[in-house]
C-alpha positions as CSV (number, residue, x, y, z in Angstrom):
1,M,-189.0,-13.2,-144.0
2,E,-187.9,-12.3,-147.6
3,Y,-189.9,-9.7,-149.5
4,T,-189.9,-8.1,-152.9
5,Y,-191.7,-4.9,-153.7
6,K,-192.3,-3.3,-157.1
7,T,-191.7,0.4,-156.7
8,K,-194.0,3.2,-158.0
9,G,-192.8,6.5,-159.4
10,T,-189.0,6.0,-159.0
11,C,-186.1,5.1,-161.2
12,S,-185.6,1.8,-159.4
13,S,-188.2,-0.8,-160.3
14,Q,-187.9,-3.2,-157.4
15,I,-186.6,-3.5,-153.8
16,S,-185.9,-6.8,-152.2
17,F,-185.0,-7.3,-148.5
18,E,-185.3,-9.4,-145.4
19,I,-187.0,-8.6,-142.1
20,R,-185.9,-10.7,-139.2
21,E,-187.2,-10.0,-135.7
22,G,-188.3,-6.6,-136.8
23,R,-184.9,-5.6,-138.3
24,V,-184.0,-4.9,-141.9
25,Y,-181.3,-6.8,-143.8
26,N,-180.0,-7.4,-147.3
27,V,-181.7,-4.4,-149.0
28,K,-181.2,-4.5,-152.7
29,F,-182.6,-2.1,-155.3
30,L,-183.0,-3.0,-159.0
31,G,-182.2,0.1,-161.1
32,G,-181.9,3.6,-159.9
33,C,-178.8,5.5,-158.8
34,N,-176.4,2.7,-158.0
35,G,-174.0,4.4,-155.6
36,N,-176.7,6.2,-153.6
37,L,-178.9,3.1,-153.3
38,K,-175.9,1.0,-152.1
39,A,-175.4,3.7,-149.4
40,V,-179.0,3.6,-148.4
41,S,-178.9,-0.2,-148.2
42,A,-175.8,0.0,-146.0
43,L,-177.2,2.7,-143.7
44,V,-180.4,0.9,-143.0
45,E,-178.8,-2.5,-142.4
46,G,-179.9,-3.9,-139.0
47,L,-182.3,-1.0,-138.2
48,T,-185.8,-1.7,-137.1
49,V,-188.6,-1.0,-139.6
50,E,-189.7,1.9,-137.4
51,E,-186.2,3.4,-137.4
52,V,-186.0,3.3,-141.2
53,E,-189.5,4.8,-141.5
54,S,-188.6,7.7,-139.2
55,R,-185.5,8.5,-141.2
56,V,-186.6,8.1,-144.9
57,K,-190.4,8.2,-145.1
58,G,-191.6,11.3,-147.1
59,I,-188.2,12.0,-148.8
60,R,-188.9,13.2,-152.3
61,C,-186.6,13.0,-155.4
62,G,-186.7,16.3,-157.4
63,F,-190.2,17.0,-158.5
64,K,-191.4,13.5,-157.8
65,S,-193.9,12.8,-155.0
66,T,-191.7,10.0,-153.7
67,S,-188.1,8.6,-153.8
68,C,-186.4,5.3,-153.7
69,S,-185.9,5.7,-149.9
70,D,-189.5,6.7,-149.4
71,Q,-190.5,3.6,-151.4
72,L,-188.3,1.5,-149.1
73,A,-190.2,2.8,-146.1
74,T,-193.5,1.9,-147.9
75,A,-192.2,-1.6,-148.8
76,L,-191.0,-2.3,-145.3
77,R,-194.3,-1.3,-143.7
78,E,-196.3,-3.3,-146.2
79,A,-194.1,-6.4,-145.5
80,L,-194.3,-6.0,-141.8
81,D,-198.1,-5.5,-141.8
82,S,-198.7,-8.5,-144.1
83,A,-196.6,-10.7,-141.8
84,N,-198.7,-9.7,-138.8
85,E,-202.0,-10.5,-140.5
């Protein structure tokens, strides 16, 4: 399943990714800190949604209440939940 999520409260404006058999692939951020987000994408490749959530959910960026990685966790959960409806 391919999914695109419009972020809220971050420098990146969009995240696209695939979930296959509960695992995350091909994460791409639009905007944001290019090098850091490429690293996040590489580090979560092949992990389960739950593994990604446990590692990045709740991470904040500076004084913001969220971060690009936190938004990724939110997007993954939303995509997985919508697929199971």
